[in-house]
C-alpha positions in Angstrom: 6.2 -1.8 -21.4 3.3 -0.8 -19.2 3.7 1.6 -16.3 2.0 0.2 -13.2 1.7 3.7 -11.9 -1.1 4.3 -14.4 -3.1 1.6 -12.5 -1.9 2.5 -9.0 -2.6 6.2 -9.0 -6.3 5.9 -9.8 -6.8 3.3 -7.0 -5.1 5.5 -4.4 -6.7 8.7 -5.6 -10.2 7.2 -5.7 -9.9 5.5 -2.3 -8.4 8.6 -0.6 -10.7 11.0 -2.6 -7.5 12.9 -3.6 -6.9 14.8 -6.8 -5.1 12.4 -9.2 -2.9 15.2 -10.7 -1.8 16.3 -7.2 -1.0 12.7 -6.3 1.1 12.2 -9.4 3.1 15.3 -8.7 4.1 14.2 -5.2 7.5 12.6 -4.5 7.4 8.8 -4.2 8.3 9.1 -0.5 5.5 11.5 0.4 3.4 10.2 3.3 -0.1 9.1 2.1 -1.3 9.7 5.6 -1.2 13.4 4.7 -3.8 12.6 2.1 -6.1 10.7 4.5 -4.6 7.2 4.5 -5.7 5.4 7.6 -6.3 1.8 8.6 -9.6 1.4 6.8 -8.5 3.0 3.6 -5.2 1.0 3.6 -7.2 -2.2 3.7 -9.4 -0.9 0.8 -6.4 0.0 -1.3 -4.7 -3.4 -0.6 -7.9 -5.2 -1.7 -8.2 -3.1 -4.9 -4.5 -3.8 -5.6 -5.0 -7.5 -5.1 -8.0 -7.5 -7.5 -6.3 -5.3 -10.1 -3.1 -7.3 -10.3 -4.5 -10.7 -9.4 -2.4 -11.0 -6.3 -2.9 -12.6 -2.9 -1.0 -10.5 -0.3 0.0 -12.4 2.8 -1.6 -11.4 6.1 1.7 -10.4 7.5 2.0 -7.7 4.8 -1.6 -6.3 5.4 -0.6 -3.2 7.3 -0.7 0.6 6.7 3.1 0.9 6.8 3.5 -1.2 3.7 1.5 1.3 1.6 2.3 4.5 3.4 4.0 5.9 0.3 3.9 5.3 -3.4 7.4 3.8 -3.1 6.2 1.3 -0.5 3.2 0.4 -2.7 5.6 -0.3 -5.5 7.8 -2.4 -3.3 4.9 -4.4 -2.0 3.6 -5.1 -5.5 7.1 -6.0 -6.6 7.3 -8.6 -3.8 4.2 -10.3 -5.1 4.4 -9.9 -8.9 5.0 -13.2 -10.6 6.8 -11.7 -13.6 10.5 -11.7 -13.1 10.9 -8.7 -15.5 9.5 -6.3 -12.9 11.8 -3.4 -12.4 12.1 0.3 -11.6 13.4 2.6 -14.3 13.8 6.3 -14.6 10.8 7.8 -16.4 10.5 11.0 -18.5 9.9 13.2 -15.4 13.0 11.9 -13.6 11.1 9.9 -11.1 11.7 6.2 -10.9 8.8 4.4 -12.6 7.7 0.8 -12.1 7.3 -1.1 -15.4 6.4 -4.6 -16.4 6.6 -6.2 -19.8 3.2 -6.3 -21.5 1.8 -9.8 -22.1 
């Protein structure tokens, strides 16, 4: 199993110029706007997610609300992931973690 958070956190922390360790310690529902998420950085994050996961996110989903928290990023990715084995599972730290089967 591969944890998608290992790919998501660096994209968000680099784009928002936020400390990766701090980002990982926040609850999944923490507002990323508190770390500097705005309309420009939200588009940058969506583009990087599309490139990283080879996705094409529909125009109707290209808005800041869909990536305003880590939880919402996971839900957006889950909507577009082609692998039906995508799921959330409790990780070692008690948080829900998003996993996919390695191919």
